[in-house]
N, C-alpha and C positions, 0 to 999 in steps of 0.2 A: 359427364357429370360423375359417373361412378369412379372414374380414374382419379378425379380430384379428391373425392371423399376418401378413397383408399390411400392416397398419398398423405393426406392430412392425418389420417389415423396412424399410418406408419411413422410419421414424424413425431406425433404425440407419444407414441409408444417408445420411440427411441429416446426422447427427452425424459420420459418417466423412468426408464431403465438407467440412464446415465446419472440421474439425480442432480441436485443443485451443485453448482461449481463453487468450491470453497477455496479461499486463499491459503497458500502455504504459510506455516507459522512464521517464517522469516520475512514474509512480504510486508506485514504491518510494521515490523521493526525498521525495515529498509525505507518505507515511506515516511515514517516519523523522523528517521535520521536525515533523510534528504530534506525534509521541511526545516529541520533545525539547522542544517548546514546552510540552507538558503538564508535563514534569518541571521546566522553568524556572519555571512558575507557582507551584510549591511552594517555590521559593527566594525569599529576600528581596533582590531587586535594587533595590527602591525606585524612585527616579526615574532610575536608571542604565540606561536602555534600550539604550545602545550596548554596555555591558558584557553585558547580557542577550543581545543579538543576536549578539555575538561568541561567547558561551557556546553558543548554539543552533547556530551554524555549526560550532563545534568538536565538538559532540555528534553532528551529522549526519556529520561526517568520521570519527567513531569515536574521538576523543580523550578523551571522557567516557563511558565505557561502564559505569561502576559503577552 
């Protein structure tokens, strides 16, 4: 019983020292861009990749939130 309590205390101490895990600044951008690219795949841009890329950039910026 004493071993279990000491292990629990050690793991709690380790978590307290490590602190909360935060995402890197670029991770939110990458997630937004991936979501916008998935939405763009459903649209029919055809060979107009420049138009698609512009749409993805606008989507990441929040101009196409629908």
